N, C-alpha and C positions, 0 to 999 in steps of 0.2 A: 695478424694485427686486428684488433677489434676496431669497429667503425668509429667509436668515440675517440680512438687514439690517432686517427688519421688527421694530419695537419689541415687547417682550413686554408682555402685559396685566398690569396691577397687581392685578387681582381677577378672579374668574370673572364672565363677562358677564351671568349671571342675577342677580347681587347688586343692580345698580341697579334691576332690575325689582321686587325686594322693597322697595327704598327707595321706589319709585313707588307701590306698592300701599299701604304704610303711610302715606305722605304724603297720598295722595288719600282714604284711609279716614278720616283725621283731618279732612280738609276736608268729607267727607260727613257726619261727626258734627256738624260746625259748621253746615252749611247745610240739608241735606234732612231732618234730624230736628227742625227748629225747631218743627214742629206739636205736639210732645209738651208744649211749655211753654205753649201758648196757653190751654188750659182752666184750669190751675192759676193762672196769672197773672190771668186774667179773674175767677176766683173770689175770690182774695185781695184784689185791688186794685180790682176793678170797672171796669177799663179796657175800652174797647170793643175789638172785634176789629181795627178799623182802626188804633187807637193801638198795639196790640201788634204788628200786622203791619208797622208802620213800622220797628220795630227790625230785622226781617228784611230789609226793603227797603234800609235803610241798610247792613246787613252785605253784601248782594249788591253794592251799588254800590261800596263801599270795596274789597271783595274783588276785583272785576273791574278797578278802576282801578289798584290797587297792583301788579298783575302787570306793568305797564309798567316801573316802576323795578326790580322784582324780577328781571325777565328780563335787564335790562341789567347789574345787579350780578352775576347768575349768570354771564353771559358774561365779566365782568371778574375776579371774585375766586373763581369756582368755586361749584358748587351746595351744597357741604357747609356752608360758613359761612352762606350765605343761608338754607337750610332750618333750621339750628340757631337762628339769630336769630329767624326767623319763628315757630318752634315755641314758643319762650319767650314771645314776645309773645302768641301765640294762647292759651296756657295761662293767662297772667296775666289776659287779658280775660275768659275763661270763668269763672275763679275769682272775679274781681271781680263778675261778674253774679250770683253767689250772694248778694251783699250788697245786692241791689236793694231800694230803698224808694221810688223815684220813676221816672217814665218817662225822665227825662233821664239818670239813672244807667244804666238799661238800654240806652238808645240809645248812650251812650258806651262802656260796658264791652263789651257784646255787639256792637253795631252797628259801632262805630269801631275799638276796640282788637282784639277778637277777629277782626273782619272783615279788618283790616289784616294781622294775623299769618297768617290763613288764606291770603290772597292771596300773601303772600311764600312760604309753604310749597308752594303748589300748582304754580307754574310750573317751577321748576328740574328736577324729575324728568322732566317732559314733554320738556324740551329736552335732557336728558342721556341717558336710557335708549336712545333710538333711535341715538345715536352708537355704542353698543356693538353694535347690531344693524342695520348698514347693509343687510344682506340681507333683513331682515324689519322694516322701520321701522314700518309701520302696525300690525303685531301688537304690537311693543314699546310703541308709543304706547297701544294698547288696555289693556295691563297696567298702565300708569302711571295710567290714569284710572278703572279699574274700581272702585276704592275709594270713589268718590263715591256709587255705588249701594249698595255694601256698608255704608257708614256708616248709611244709613237702616234697613237690616235690623238692625244691631247696636243702635242707639239706641232703636228702638221697644220691643222686649221688655225691654231693659235698664232703660230709664226706667220702664216699667210695673212691673217688679219692685221697683225702688228706691223708687218712690212708695208702694208697699204696705208698706215697712219703716218701723218706728217711728223717729222722730228723723232721718229723711233728707229726704223730700219733694223739691220741685223745687229748693230751695236746695242740698241735698246732691248732686243730680244735676249741677248746674252745677259744684260744688266738686270732687267726686271724678272726674267725667269730665274736667274741666279738667286735673287732675293726670295722668290717664291719657293725654290727648292730648299733653301735653308730653313724656312718656316715649316715646310712639310717634314723635314728631317727632325726638327725639334719635337713636333707632335708625335712622330713615329717613335722617337726615343722614349717619350713619356708613357707609351703604350707597352713597352717591353720590360719584362721582369721574369726571372727564372722562378718556377713554382717552388714552394717549400719542399725540403727533402722529405720523401715519403708520401707526398700528396698523390692522389689519384682521383679521377672523376667518379662520382657516385655510381654504384652499380657495376663498375668495371673491375675485373679480376686480372691482375698481371699474369702472364704465362709463367709456369713453374720452371725454374732453372734446372737443367739436367747437367750432370758432370760431363765435361768433354764436348759440350755443344757450343754453337755460335750464338751471336747476339739475337738471332731470330727466336731462340728458345730462352732468352732471358740473360745470357752472359753479357758482360760489359767490358770493352777493351779500352786501354789507354791509347793515347796518340802514338806512342812509341811502338806498342804492340801492333796497332793497326797497320802502320806503314811498313812493318817488317813482313807483312804477308804478301804473297804473290797476287792474291785477289785484289788488293788495293791498287796495285800498279797496273793490273789488267783493266780495272775500271778506269784508271787514269788514261790509258791508251785509247780505250773505247770512247771516252769523253772527248778526247782530242779529235779523233776521227770523225765523230758525229758533228762536232762543232765546226771543224774545218769545212766540211761540205756545206753545212747550213750557211755559214758566214760567207763562203765563196759565192753562193747563189744570191744572198742578200745584197752583196756588193756589186753584182753584175747583172741581175735579171732584167732591170730596166734597159740597160745598154744592149742586152741580147735582143730584146723586143724591138728596139729602134734599129739595130743592125739587120733585123729580119724584115724590116719594112713597115713597122708600126710607127705612128707619130708619138711624140713625147707624152702627150696627155693619155693616150690609149695605153702606152706601155706602163704608165704609172699605176694603172688599175691592177696590174700584176703585183706590184709592190704592196698596194693596199690589201689585196687578197691574201698575200702571204702574212702581212701583219695581223689581219683579223684572225686567221687560223692560229697564228703564233700565240696570241693572247687567249683566245677562247679555250684552247686545249688544256691549259695548265691546271685548271681546277677540275675539269672533266676527267682527265687522265688520272688524277689523284684518286677520284672516287672509283674509277675502274680498277686501278692498281690495288686498292684496299680489298677488292673482291677477288680478283684473278691472280694477284701477285705481280711484282715488278718484272720478273723474268719473261713471262708471256707477253707483257706489254712491250718490253724492250725488243723482243724478237719481231713482233708485228710492226713496230715503228721502224726499225732499221731495215727490214726487208722491203717495206713500202718505200723507204727513202732511196734505196738502191734503184728500184724500178722507176721512181719519179725522176731521179737524176739522169737515167738513160733516156727518158722520154722528153726531157726538158728542151734539148736542142731542136728536134723536129717540131715541137709545139710552138716555137717562137714566133711564127708568122701569123698565127691566128689567136686573137686575144682571148677567145672563149677557152681554147685548149691550154693556152699559156696560164690563164688564171686558175684553171682546174689544177694544173701541175703545181702552181705556186701555192695553192691552198694545201695540197698534200705535203709539200716540202715544209711550209710553215707549221703545219700540224705536227709533223714528225720532229722538226727542230725544237719547237716549243715544248714537246713532251719531255725532252731530256732534262729540262730544268726542274721538273717535278720528280722524274724517275731516278735520277742520279743521287740527289740528296736523300730520297726515300730509301734507296738501296744501301747507301752508305750507313744510314741509321739502322736498317735491318741487319746488316752484316756485323756492325761494330758497336751498336748501342749508342745511347744518348750521352754517355759520360764525357766523351771528347768530340762530340759532333761538330762543334765549332772549329776545332783544330783540324779534324779529319776532312770535313768538307771544304774548309779553306784551302787546304793543300790540293784536294781533288779538283776544285774549281779553277786552279791556276792552269789546268789543261785548256780551259776555254780561253784564257788570256793568250796563251801561245798560239792557239788556233785563230784567234781574232787578229793576231798580227800576221800569221802565215797565210790563212785562207784567201782573203781578198787580194793580197799581193801576188801569191802564186797564180791565182786565177787570172789576174791581169797580165802577168808575165807570160803565161801559156797562151793567152789570147794574142798578145803582141808577137810572140814567136811563131805561132802556127797560122795566125790570121783568121782564126775562127774560134767560136766558143764550143765547138764540138769536143775539142781536146780537153779543156779544163773541166767540162761537165762529166766526161768519161772518167777522168782522173778522180773527180769527186765521188763517183759511183764506186770505183775500186777501193777508195779509202773507207767509205762507209761499209763495204763488204767485210773489212777487217773487224768492224764492230759486230757484225752479224756472227762471225766465227767466234769471237770472244764471248758474246752473250750466250750462244748456244752451248758452250763448253764450260762456262763459269759456274762454280759451286760455292756456297757460303763457306767461310773459313771455320775451322774447328779449333776451339781453344782448349788447351791442355788443362786437365783438372789441377 
């Protein structure tokens, strides 16, 4: 195709990256900052930590599962309408949570409604932004998911400040942050648009399609074709295993430090260390994956995660070592949110990336429900965090085996 025949871009290609950062930051406010509400809800209503944590578990499950239809709708009607709709639902759910008077109200408002809206918002930018960056797909993916980590940085100090203000409290945090999240999603939606058919960045030449090759060589798969391959479901199992271990640690690392003799404030440094690494790695690992490939990055990440899980229990009594292990775990866990969508795009192409990654990401939703709960159950049953952390290491080892043996799918001519 001659250069003059290439369609012109409808917006600068950095704009969808901004939409992705804003959308994922909103989702980060929804998910990873949940811990700021545990203490005030426990104090006001006397609910147990398990009863309060169930709201978060429901939110994770709904969030993960709703990405399946969200991805399909994004492929059909475009990302802008989907993110706009999801943002409104997310804001409504968060605002409704400010009127909580019962556990059921909290489960429905925060867990179901806000979780539903968050899942709708999260997926479309991940499917859209890399289409504007076919030359740096993994890096573009990293930008669209970095906000999940940023959200925890924003919500922690923001909520602490708002709690200290008169007539705000935890209800005000839900209400005012809910409004802010809705505005952020509206701006994010305006930044998202699929590039024109046939568009490519200046100076970039698409790889030549070879008969009988996979998407890495230019072939493009439909959603039905993608999900019929064993590679897709092996990626799904690997995603679940990696997420299971990461979410287990996120849910229990502070409690492990306290049980090991650290005070609450000191133990919280481990949580902050994990969150910092979780956010920082998402863009960096994308740049690395574009040079080395996702498979090498996956192997390195998962092998390190197994080692970190094995070292987590003995490190609990010393904040220096606990923080180091937390950084490793956060680094490895955060890497997955760049590497999995990038691998999905590499294996199956951009044609059905919304639908494909929407289904793939539901593995995280299942892990979000199972990981923290199983970790707590194993702790209660055994009386120590040694058992759940060992189980987490064994589960991640499954991801190591899958990654080491997985090969791209081959599409018949």
